N, C-alpha and C positions, 0 to 999 in steps of 0.2 A: 548673293543671297544665302549661301551656306554659312558664310562668316557671320552674317546678321543673326541667323537661327542659333549658331554655336554661341555667339555673344549674349543672345537673349536667354538661352538655357543657362549659361554660366551666371548671368545676372540673377535669374530666378533662384538658382542654387544658393548664391550668396545671400539674397534676401530671406530665403527659407531658413538658412543657418542662423541669420540674425534674429529672426522670430523665435526660433527655438531657444537661442541664448537668452533673449529678453524674458521669455516664459520661465526659464530656469531661475533667473534673478528675481522675477516677480514672486515666485513661490518660496525662494529662499528668504526674501524680505518679509513675506507673510509669516513664515515660521519665526523669524527673529521678533516680529511684532507680537506674535502670540506668546513667545517666551517673555517678552517684556510685560505683557498683561499678567502672566502668572507671577512674576516677581513683584509686579505693582500690587496685586491682590495680597500677596504675602506681606509686603511692607505695610499695608493698611492695618494689618493685625498688630504691628508694633505699637501703634498708638493705644489700641485697646488693651494690649498686654501691659503697657506702662500704667494705665489706669487701674487695671486689675491688680498689678503688683502693689500699688499704693493702697488700694482697698484692703488687700490681704494683709498688709503690714499693720493695719489698724487692729487686727485681731491678734491680741498678745499670745493667745494659746495656739496660734496657727502653726502648723508644722513647717520648719525651716526647709525641708526637703522640697515642698510644693512651691515655695517662693523661689527656691533656686532653679526649679524646672521652668518656671515662668521667664525668669532672667535669661536662662540658657536658650530657650526657644526664641525669645526676642533677639538675642545676639546672633543666633544662627540665620534668622531672617534677614537681618541687617548685613550679614556677610554674603548673601546671595549675590552671584555675579550677574549684573544686569546685561552685559554684553555677550555672555557666553552661555549657552544652554547646558549647564553642568547638572546632569540628572542626579548624580550622586549627592550633590549638595541638597537638591530638592527632596530627595528621598529621606535624608537625614532630618530635614525640617518637618516633614509629614510624620516621621517616626516620633519625633519629640512632641509634636502636636497631639498625636494620639495618646501618648504617655501622659501628657499633661491633663487632657480631658478625663482620662480614666482616674487620675489622682484627684482632680477637682470633684468628681462625683463622690469619691470616698470621703473627702474633706466635708462636703456638704451634709453627708449623713452623720459625720462626727460632730459637726457644729451646726445644729438646726437654726440658730439665730442668723447664721450667714445666709440661709435661704431667704429670709425675709428682707434682707438688705436690697432695696430697689436698685441701687447702683450695681450690685453684683449681678442681679438677675438681668439688667439691661446689657451689661458687658458680656454675659454668657450668651445672650441672644445675638449680640453683635459678632461674637467670635463664631457662632454657629453659621450665621449668615455669611461671614467672610470665608469660612471653610467651604461653604457651598459655591461661593464665588471662585475660589481657588480650584475646586473640582471641575467646574464648568470651564475655566481657562485652561486647565491641563487637558481636558477633552478636546478643546479647540486646538491647542498646541499639538496634540498627538495627530489629529486630523491633518493639520498643516505639514507635519513631519512626514506622514504618509504620502501626501500629494507631492511634496518636494522630493522625497526619496524616489518615487515613481518617475518623476521627471528626469532625474539624473541617471536612472538605472535602465530605463526602457530604450530600446533601439528606436530611432536613430539619435535620440537626445543624448544618450551616453557618449556618442562619438563627439558631438558638439561640446559637451561638458568637458571631456577629456582634452579636446583640442584648445578650448577657449577659456574655461573657468577652473577646472580641476576641483569642483566642489565635492565634499565627502558626504556620505549619508549621515543623517543625524539620528541618534538613538532616541526613540520614543520614551516617554516617562512610564515606568511600571512601579507600582507601590508594592515593595517586598512584603509588607505586613498583610495586605489583602491577599496576595498570592500564597503566602504561607497558610492562610485559613481557607483556601478555596482549592479543592482537589482537581476539578475538571481541567483537562488539557486536551485541546482538539488534536486530532491526528493529521496535521498538515504534512 
């Protein structure tokens, strides 16, 4: 009878460890999927940026610098690593994106006939929508990162992670441009 209880307890302990391990893997995979969504939304911008590039080339008086920024942003998006959540690459893409949008607003003021171009207006709306999608995807990614990191750092999950998986905490995405312009820091 004692052996059966010991064996039953041991079996429950193994099942419990397997459940925790599977939960960690599920949240890790959800985080990878969320990162994939972020990169997917960024890559959708490439098509729009390509069309924007072609439209802007039609304006002979257009500043070369702006065209170079469009090309540079498109290239950085295409270089995003789909399999690895490299936050620094995404931060660079978002920085270039903000710089481009600021430049485009200045250019529109300098070339009023560009404002009237329906294709340009449509592409700017698409870029704005894609930026909102990227923002939402980043938000979801950061939530998944938080849940995953909690799963691997809290007791007793951290023991199971150390023994079976050795997963490392994932850094959430933080936009350095927004942080630079925002003074509030909670006192955690």
